[in-house]
Structures are given as C-alpha cells and as structure tokens.
Backbone as CSV, one residue per row, in Angstrom:
resi,resn,N_x,N_y,N_z,CA_x,CA_y,CA_z,C_x,C_y,C_z
1,UNK,6.739,77.694,44.195,5.518,78.280,43.709,4.552,77.177,43.273
2,UNK,3.300,77.308,43.671,2.280,76.335,43.301,1.549,76.824,42.051
3,UNK,1.343,75.908,41.106,0.639,76.246,39.884,-0.509,75.274,39.677
4,UNK,-1.685,75.819,39.438,-2.880,74.999,39.220,-3.408,75.255,37.813
5,UNK,-3.743,74.172,37.127,-4.285,74.249,35.784,-5.688,73.666,35.777
6,UNK,-6.583,74.303,35.039,-7.944,73.813,34.880,-8.061,73.087,33.552
7,UNK,-8.596,71.876,33.587,-8.915,71.119,32.373,-10.429,71.031,32.321
8,UNK,-11.025,71.632,31.301,-12.482,71.676,31.219,-12.950,71.358,29.811
9,UNK,-14.230,71.218,29.660,-14.860,70.925,28.375,-16.272,70.459,28.643
10,UNK,-17.079,70.389,27.591,-18.462,69.978,27.796,-18.531,68.504,28.170
11,UNK,-19.707,68.069,28.541,-19.943,66.662,28.856,-19.523,65.828,27.654
12,UNK,-18.715,64.791,27.901,-18.274,63.909,26.823,-17.005,64.347,26.128
13,UNK,-16.391,65.433,26.600,-15.172,65.928,25.947,-13.920,65.158,26.360
14,UNK,-14.008,64.371,27.420,-12.869,63.543,27.812,-12.181,63.942,29.100
15,UNK,-12.816,64.767,29.915,-12.182,65.235,31.155,-11.803,64.084,32.088
16,UNK,-12.697,63.141,32.265,-12.414,62.008,33.158,-11.297,61.132,32.617
17,UNK,-11.272,60.931,31.309,-10.185,60.143,30.699,-8.849,60.859,30.864
18,UNK,-8.845,62.174,30.689,-7.615,62.959,30.881,-7.164,62.862,32.331
19,UNK,-8.105,63.016,33.253,-7.776,62.876,34.677,-7.131,61.508,34.938
20,UNK,-7.754,60.445,34.452,-7.228,59.090,34.662,-5.824,58.944,34.094
21,UNK,-5.606,59.469,32.896,-4.303,59.331,32.241,-3.244,60.200,32.920
22,UNK,-3.598,61.418,33.310,-2.634,62.253,34.037,-2.200,61.561,35.324
23,UNK,-3.159,61.007,36.040,-2.867,60.300,37.287,-1.987,59.077,37.024
24,UNK,-2.342,58.311,35.990,-1.567,57.111,35.641,-0.118,57.467,35.310
25,UNK,0.074,58.639,34.692,1.416,59.081,34.307,2.175,59.746,35.455
26,UNK,1.556,59.814,36.635,2.237,60.350,37.812,2.022,61.822,38.077
27,UNK,1.150,62.459,37.327,0.865,63.874,37.575,-0.163,64.007,38.689
28,UNK,-0.126,65.138,39.372,-1.110,65.430,40.405,-2.359,65.958,39.714
29,UNK,-3.420,65.168,39.753,-4.663,65.561,39.084,-5.838,65.257,39.998
30,UNK,-6.861,66.082,39.861,-8.066,65.942,40.686,-9.284,66.134,39.802
31,UNK,-10.314,65.364,40.063,-11.601,65.593,39.416,-12.421,66.453,40.367
32,UNK,-12.708,67.662,39.956,-13.455,68.565,40.824,-14.777,67.946,41.267
33,UNK,-15.401,67.185,40.378,-16.691,66.572,40.712,-16.591,65.544,41.825
34,UNK,-15.399,65.018,42.058,-15.201,64.008,43.097,-14.869,64.599,44.459
35,UNK,-14.499,65.863,44.489,-14.040,66.463,45.735,-15.233,66.884,46.588
36,UNK,-15.148,66.552,47.849,-16.268,66.759,48.770,-16.737,68.208,48.803
37,UNK,-18.030,68.375,48.667,-18.706,69.664,48.790,-18.325,70.707,47.740
38,UNK,-17.670,70.295,46.655,-17.287,71.259,45.621,-18.447,71.492,44.649
39,UNK,-19.140,70.420,44.261,-20.230,70.528,43.296,-21.560,70.507,44.036
40,UNK,-22.382,71.492,43.734,-23.696,71.569,44.379,-24.756,71.860,43.316
41,UNK,-25.964,71.433,43.594,-27.097,71.801,42.754,-27.524,73.184,43.205
42,UNK,-27.655,74.079,42.242,-28.083,75.421,42.619,-29.445,75.340,43.278
43,UNK,-29.567,75.981,44.420,-30.825,75.883,45.169,-32.009,76.472,44.403
44,UNK,-33.102,75.785,44.496,-34.361,76.285,43.959,-35.212,76.650,45.174
45,UNK,-36.224,77.425,45.003,-37.055,77.799,46.152,-37.530,76.570,46.932
46,UNK,-37.396,76.628,48.253,-37.863,75.581,49.163,-37.177,74.231,48.972
47,UNK,-35.950,74.226,48.423,-35.205,72.972,48.321,-33.815,73.180,48.894
48,UNK,-33.155,72.078,49.197,-31.788,72.129,49.694,-30.830,71.839,48.550
49,UNK,-29.570,72.246,48.704,-28.560,71.898,47.720,-28.342,70.393,47.744
50,UNK,-28.026,69.850,46.589,-27.789,68.412,46.463,-26.346,68.221,46.044
51,UNK,-25.615,67.356,46.747,-24.222,67.094,46.407,-24.160,66.147,45.217
52,UNK,-23.043,66.175,44.536,-22.872,65.364,43.342,-21.597,64.546,43.446
53,UNK,-21.478,63.518,42.616,-20.259,62.730,42.545,-19.981,62.374,41.096
54,UNK,-18.812,61.807,40.847,-18.371,61.497,39.488,-19.435,60.730,38.715
55,UNK,-19.674,61.196,37.506,-20.605,60.569,36.569,-22.041,60.530,37.070
56,UNK,-22.357,61.317,38.086,-23.758,61.394,38.521,-24.557,62.070,37.416
57,UNK,-25.809,61.818,37.410,-26.654,62.402,36.381,-26.969,63.835,36.783
58,UNK,-26.290,64.790,36.106,-26.452,66.190,36.439,-27.029,66.989,35.292
59,UNK,-27.179,66.376,34.130,-27.550,67.157,32.957,-28.928,67.790,33.075
60,UNK,-29.810,67.237,33.902,-31.160,67.789,34.017,-31.213,68.935,35.016
61,UNK,-30.115,69.225,35.688,-30.115,70.204,36.760,-29.096,71.296,36.470
62,UNK,-29.143,72.360,37.248,-28.195,73.442,37.126,-27.143,73.288,38.224
63,UNK,-26.070,72.586,37.904,-25.006,72.303,38.864,-23.959,73.394,38.801
64,UNK,-23.348,73.679,39.943,-22.345,74.735,40.025,-21.242,74.314,40.992
65,UNK,-20.121,75.003,40.883,-19.035,74.808,41.843,-19.186,75.831,42.953
66,UNK,-18.865,75.410,44.156,-18.767,76.341,45.276,-17.418,77.049,45.106
67,UNK,-17.449,78.261,44.606,-16.223,78.979,44.245,-15.315,79.215,45.443
68,UNK,-15.885,79.480,46.599,-15.083,79.672,47.804,-14.322,78.391,48.143
69,UNK,-14.974,77.240,47.977,-14.303,75.967,48.279,-13.205,75.662,47.274
70,UNK,-13.386,76.081,46.032,-12.308,75.912,45.053,-11.111,76.767,45.450
71,UNK,-11.359,78.009,45.856,-10.257,78.874,46.302,-9.534,78.265,47.503
72,UNK,-10.292,77.722,48.443,-9.684,77.074,49.607,-8.867,75.855,49.189
73,UNK,-9.396,75.082,48.255,-8.696,73.902,47.746,-7.368,74.307,47.101
74,UNK,-7.388,75.333,46.290,-6.165,75.789,45.631,-5.171,76.349,46.632
75,UNK,-5.666,77.002,47.651,-4.793,77.546,48.696,-4.089,76.424,49.463
76,UNK,-4.766,75.286,49.617,-4.201,74.142,50.352,-3.365,73.218,49.472
77,UNK,-3.305,73.492,48.172,-2.552,72.638,47.250,-1.118,72.502,47.725
78,UNK,-0.658,71.262,47.872,0.702,71.002,48.342,1.685,70.822,47.189
79,UNK,1.194,70.316,46.067,2.062,70.022,44.931,2.453,71.306,44.201
80,UNK,3.615,71.286,43.563,4.036,72.464,42.813,3.185,72.644,41.558
81,UNK,2.732,71.536,40.956,1.862,71.586,39.784,0.714,70.612,39.996
82,UNK,-0.505,71.058,39.696,-1.672,70.183,39.796,-2.677,70.546,38.711
83,UNK,-3.377,69.541,38.243,-4.423,69.695,37.241,-5.766,69.418,37.898
84,UNK,-6.737,70.289,37.643,-8.089,70.142,38.178,-9.030,69.998,36.990
85,UNK,-9.726,68.872,36.924,-10.566,68.554,35.772,-12.037,68.653,36.151
86,UNK,-12.827,69.355,35.329,-14.249,69.421,35.597,-14.949,70.528,34.837
87,UNK,-16.278,70.489,34.940,-17.112,71.536,34.359,-18.395,71.621,35.170
88,UNK,-18.884,72.825,35.327,-20.166,73.071,35.982,-20.718,74.374,35.412
89,UNK,-21.935,74.697,35.767,-22.605,75.857,35.199,-21.878,77.173,35.388
90,UNK,-21.082,77.290,36.445,-20.372,78.546,36.707,-18.859,78.422,36.526
91,UNK,-18.432,77.501,35.689,-16.989,77.292,35.495,-16.314,78.578,34.992
92,UNK,-17.008,79.381,34.216,-16.414,80.623,33.718,-15.978,81.531,34.861
93,UNK,-16.680,81.470,35.988,-16.331,82.289,37.152,-15.078,81.786,37.862
94,UNK,-14.681,80.543,37.609,-13.510,79.959,38.271,-12.257,80.006,37.411
95,UNK,-12.389,80.307,36.138,-11.254,80.280,35.217,-10.092,81.127,35.726
96,UNK,-10.376,82.291,36.263,-9.326,83.189,36.739,-8.542,82.676,37.937
97,UNK,-9.011,81.621,38.579,-8.312,81.045,39.732,-7.093,80.232,39.308
98,UNK,-7.009,79.883,38.027,-6.001,78.944,37.532,-4.978,79.650,36.653
99,UNK,-3.754,79.103,36.645,-2.684,79.684,35.827,-3.037,79.614,34.348
100,UNK,-3.603,78.505,33.921,-4.045,78.319,32.540,-5.289,77.447,32.547
101,UNK,-6.101,77.648,31.522,-7.267,76.800,31.310,-7.049,76.013,30.037
102,UNK,-7.187,74.707,30.146,-7.093,73.815,28.998,-8.515,73.422,28.625
103,UNK,-8.924,73.732,27.411,-10.255,73.403,26.923,-10.177,72.158,26.061
104,UNK,-10.819,71.088,26.500,-10.921,69.886,25.687,-12.086,70.076,24.732
105,UNK,-11.782,70.047,23.455,-12.800,70.278,22.448,-12.860,69.075,21.519
106,UNK,-14.045,68.518,21.396,-14.243,67.374,20.503,-15.303,67.749,19.477
107,UNK,-15.263,67.077,18.344,-16.274,67.318,17.318,-17.641,66.868,17.829
108,UNK,-18.682,67.427,17.247,-20.042,67.034,17.641,-20.270,65.543,17.436
109,UNK,-19.696,64.983,16.379,-19.868,63.549,16.108,-19.238,62.705,17.217
110,UNK,-18.055,63.095,17.663,-17.379,62.360,18.738,-18.154,62.515,20.043
111,UNK,-18.608,63.726,20.328,-19.397,63.951,21.546,-20.652,63.086,21.522
112,UNK,-21.384,63.096,20.412,-22.599,62.266,20.310,-22.283,60.796,20.541
113,UNK,-21.202,60.318,19.929,-20.811,58.909,20.095,-20.517,58.587,21.557
114,UNK,-19.774,59.445,22.210,-19.439,59.222,23.623,-20.676,59.271,24.503
115,UNK,-21.578,60.185,24.200,-22.776,60.335,25.023,-23.816,59.250,24.763
116,UNK,-23.784,58.648,23.583,-24.741,57.577,23.280,-24.669,56.459,24.317
117,UNK,-23.487,56.104,24.747,-23.334,55.065,25.770,-23.887,55.500,27.112
118,UNK,-23.822,56.780,27.385,-24.329,57.292,28.660,-25.856,57.308,28.692
119,UNK,-26.483,57.448,27.533,-27.943,57.474,27.493,-28.495,56.170,28.038
120,UNK,-27.960,55.053,27.561,-28.498,53.763,28.003,-28.072,53.406,29.414
121,UNK,-26.829,53.683,29.767,-26.360,53.262,31.095,-26.823,54.163,32.223
122,UNK,-27.134,55.433,31.936,-27.537,56.367,32.985,-28.948,56.904,32.818
123,UNK,-29.652,56.410,31.811,-31.033,56.840,31.584,-31.131,58.353,31.363
124,UNK,-30.161,58.885,30.637,-30.142,60.312,30.314,-30.800,60.487,28.947
125,UNK,-31.561,61.535,28.791,-32.282,61.744,27.538,-31.369,62.294,26.454
126,UNK,-31.692,61.935,25.229,-30.973,62.435,24.071,-31.172,63.943,23.932
127,UNK,-32.327,64.459,24.400,-32.591,65.897,24.310,-31.573,66.701,25.112
128,UNK,-31.144,66.182,26.268,-30.170,66.920,27.077,-28.832,67.007,26.356
129,UNK,-28.503,65.980,25.575,-27.252,66.022,24.820,-27.341,67.027,23.682
130,UNK,-28.479,67.081,23.019,-28.655,68.062,21.948,-28.614,69.471,22.521
131,UNK,-29.170,69.661,23.710,-29.119,70.956,24.374,-27.665,71.337,24.645
132,UNK,-26.876,70.389,25.121,-25.455,70.637,25.389,-24.736,71.044,24.116
133,UNK,-24.972,70.321,23.036,-24.301,70.628,21.770,-24.747,71.977,21.203
134,UNK,-25.954,72.407,21.535,-26.473,73.672,21.011,-25.659,74.871,21.494
135,UNK,-25.119,74.827,22.700,-24.333,75.964,23.207,-22.839,75.695,23.216
136,UNK,-22.412,74.506,22.782,-21.001,74.105,22.801,-20.087,75.118,22.099
137,UNK,-20.378,75.429,20.843,-19.481,76.283,20.065,-19.320,77.679,20.662
138,UNK,-20.426,78.297,21.073,-20.321,79.657,21.620,-19.566,79.659,22.949
139,UNK,-19.769,78.625,23.783,-19.058,78.548,25.056,-17.569,78.337,24.821
140,UNK,-17.226,77.433,23.893,-15.809,77.197,23.604,-15.152,78.460,23.045
141,UNK,-15.849,79.177,22.163,-15.315,80.433,21.627,-15.080,81.442,22.746
142,UNK,-16.013,81.500,23.698,-15.855,82.410,24.835,-14.594,82.058,25.631
143,UNK,-14.417,80.775,25.952,-13.247,80.374,26.738,-11.942,80.665,25.992
144,UNK,-11.926,80.394,24.700,-10.720,80.665,23.910,-10.433,82.164,23.900
145,UNK,-11.468,82.987,23.756,-11.263,84.440,23.776,-10.771,84.916,25.143
146,UNK,-11.069,84.126,26.191,-10.614,84.455,27.539,-9.229,83.872,27.831
147,UNK,-8.611,83.251,26.821,-7.245,82.754,26.976,-7.085,81.257,27.140
148,UNK,-8.163,80.503,27.053,-8.051,79.040,27.185,-7.261,78.468,26.011
149,UNK,-6.547,77.411,26.291,-5.801,76.681,25.276,-6.679,75.524,24.824
150,UNK,-7.057,75.514,23.547,-7.945,74.479,23.024,-7.140,73.295,22.523
151,UNK,-7.524,72.120,22.995,-6.879,70.868,22.573,-7.971,69.921,22.089
152,UNK,-7.769,69.368,20.909,-8.759,68.438,20.369,-8.708,67.135,21.155
153,UNK,-9.855,66.777,21.715,-9.927,65.505,22.440,-10.506,64.405,21.553
154,UNK,-10.556,64.663,20.236,-10.908,63.608,19.276,-9.761,62.608,19.167
155,UNK,-8.555,63.038,19.536,-7.351,62.218,19.410,-7.268,61.146,20.490
156,UNK,-6.309,60.247,20.329,-5.991,59.233,21.323,-5.606,59.924,22.629
157,UNK,-5.961,59.327,23.757,-5.729,59.937,25.068,-4.257,60.256,25.313
158,UNK,-3.351,59.430,24.815,-1.914,59.711,24.980,-1.534,61.019,24.295
159,UNK,-2.049,61.220,23.111,-1.761,62.451,22.360,-2.348,63.652,23.089
160,UNK,-3.584,63.517,23.563,-4.249,64.616,24.269,-3.451,65.020,25.505
161,UNK,-3.065,64.049,26.317,-2.319,64.359,27.545,-0.954,64.948,27.216
162,UNK,-0.278,64.436,26.207,1.007,65.016,25.806,0.840,66.470,25.378
163,UNK,-0.244,66.776,24.654,-0.495,68.152,24.247,-0.777,69.037,25.460
164,UNK,-1.485,68.500,26.436,-1.756,69.271,27.667,-0.440,69.587,28.372
165,UNK,0.392,68.570,28.552,1.672,68.768,29.244,2.536,69.770,28.484
166,UNK,2.605,69.634,27.154,3.377,70.582,26.361,2.840,72.003,26.487
167,UNK,1.537,72.163,26.605,0.930,73.495,26.646,1.189,74.230,27.957
168,UNK,1.546,73.515,29.001,1.780,74.176,30.293,3.260,74.342,30.600
169,UNK,4.114,73.936,29.699,5.563,74.088,29.923,5.988,75.527,29.738
C-alpha cells in the first residue's frame, strides 16, 4: 500500500528545510514546487500561466497547484511512504488526496525573522509578509479543524522531523 503525506505551512514555516532533512535521513520526499508543471500562476485575462520553481518569487501572485497533476503524481508514486512538501493558494483542495496533513506552524516572530532574509535576497516587499501573517492563524485553525497535525517549526530541524515521523506512525 502506498501512503502519501502532505507537509505544508505558510511561507517561512520551514517546508524546504523539512524536505532537505527528510531526504538527508533517507525518506522519500518531494518539494511540490520543484515538480514539473505542478505549480502554476492562476491565469488572468489575456495572460498565460507561468510556471514556478523552488524559492521563486510568488508572493505577489496567486499561485496554485494543478490538482489533476498532483493526483497523477500520487497515482505514480512507487515508494510505500512519501512526503510531499509545499503550499499554494489552493492547497486546501489537495488536502484530501493525502493520508495525513502535517502543518508546520511557527510563531510570527520566527516567521518574520526567516522572511527578513528573503526580503533582501529576493527583493520581496515587507508588505507581502505582513499580508501572509494576517491570514496565518485563521488558515492554520482551518487546517487543524480539517484534521491536520500541527507541529511547531520553531524547534530545531531534527526535532521537527522526528515529530513528523512520529506523527505518521
């Protein structure tokens, strides 16, 4: 039996670090944002969809997952257990595709600290981060009410990954 787990959280919650650590520890993990044709910019009138890649600047746009491609990806999964890490505007629509959803939740102070480095290196505005934090709590509450397992990503990455592994046993 194949089992797929979703690891999600807002920008700066640690999804990429979790992906890196799961992979380093020998687990089958994928960053949804890195997979070809999975992340698209929602089309606006008279424009084409724009593909995205890891750490691309997406905060100014309405990015979404191609849900059909996620279903196809999960159907082709060869490993008995795999972790899929990512977030996009329609992630709530994909939650039901996975056996469990792991929500990485960090304090606003930790999120701000992590995002501060991204402002200078990626030319992202501080306003987009404040916008993200404005809906963080209600979105996390929604996911938890839908059955997501909340794990604090304020902790050291080893602790976070151990908690993720323990939560799916």
